[in-house]
C-alpha angles and dihedrals in degrees: 000000000000119000104264088229086073091058098130127171112169102233107244119218090359098162091042092052093049091049093045094051090057089210119218116208092233098036130118116237133186126207101195094187101041099172111159090344095249094141093033096055089056092046095050092048087065095053123092104172094358129106138231123207114197120197127187135152095208115096093209092051092051091052094047095043092048089056094046095047097040093101090064092062118188093001085082131062117185121196129182106226143109109267088244084078090058095118093053092044095056093040089055088054091052094251126132104173134025136196100228143005130197128197118184100186133201132040122325126237088245092055092048093046096048101082097199091062088070098222097120128075088200095071130052108240143132114295097253116127095166116148088194111048089205090065110108091205112088132174087253091060092050094048096046105032109029117095115260091246091055092049088051090052093048093050092045099043101035101029100031084224114174092202095048095126094049094046090050089049091053091047092051093050093047096048091054087065098043140336115279105232111160140057092239091053089054090045090056092051093049091048091051092050097052119073112250093242092055092048089069092063131078103009127282113008092228096053097095094040093052091046091051096048092045091052091049093045093053097034087231100164096042091050092049093047093048098046109045096079092048091051092050090049090055096053121105116235106288091019117137137220113206119190126184115199131187105197139034096255093060093040092052091053093049093045093050095043092050091047092052092047089054096042107024097154112122097183117126112264089243092066111104092212135019114265100168092078095221108144128200113261094204140298139295109243094191113062085173120025120260109249132200118266120251088252093055093047090051092049095042114025091189088068093065097095096038121125126182122205124183132201125190121206118235 
């Protein structure tokens, strides 16, 4: 296990996030995916009498962020939780509304670069992939115990994997012989299931499969879908929700949720006035997502697929 002090996650779109949050010196801000506190340390530097609440489900992240943010004393509260528990977290701290919220989604550099966490197809390690080590559901459980049809669905829906059915078929055949326990064992099955010609395209053949299983293991899309409205509801007027996504599935959810929050009316277009009573919660500040600069992408290749969308509460 790496020393948690080495928990590094190069903060993607850092300047853009700080600008988008429009930080007030006395405001209350929530970082729902604290990680190594890269974004949070910049947020809290801008607070005088304000407060930062950092939330993360990863034990190593909590340890590293606590160390990094210790100099800021009682301006910072750190809570180990999934950000879906955001409402309970702030209520327990006696807070009802906040001035800004940040979500930096996906897997951190630390998690990818710590082989024993099982996130990376580039290292041989146990099939784990849990962002919260308390979670009983591991990638190994999904691969060995989920029905073949469900594995096909996961790979197709969460990984957009064209060969989902064939990979699931190979997994089912292999696990009847012995339990699939490591990332390299899964790699071999994926490789065998994808035609050689297709393996040359689009990077590592296991990339989409690993993404899909990780998303399923951590319920990433469900949590995002179920939490955005609640976060918007707990913003003060003028408060902002900033969300960084790393693949199209996440981005689509954020885009659609923000759009609905801005234009919630479900009345037929022919109605002269709104009768559904659904009022706008605010406005989308990013008609198109904010993307990393060429310089940032060159310096940090993992930033290439990042997109930032921002919503401002009415």
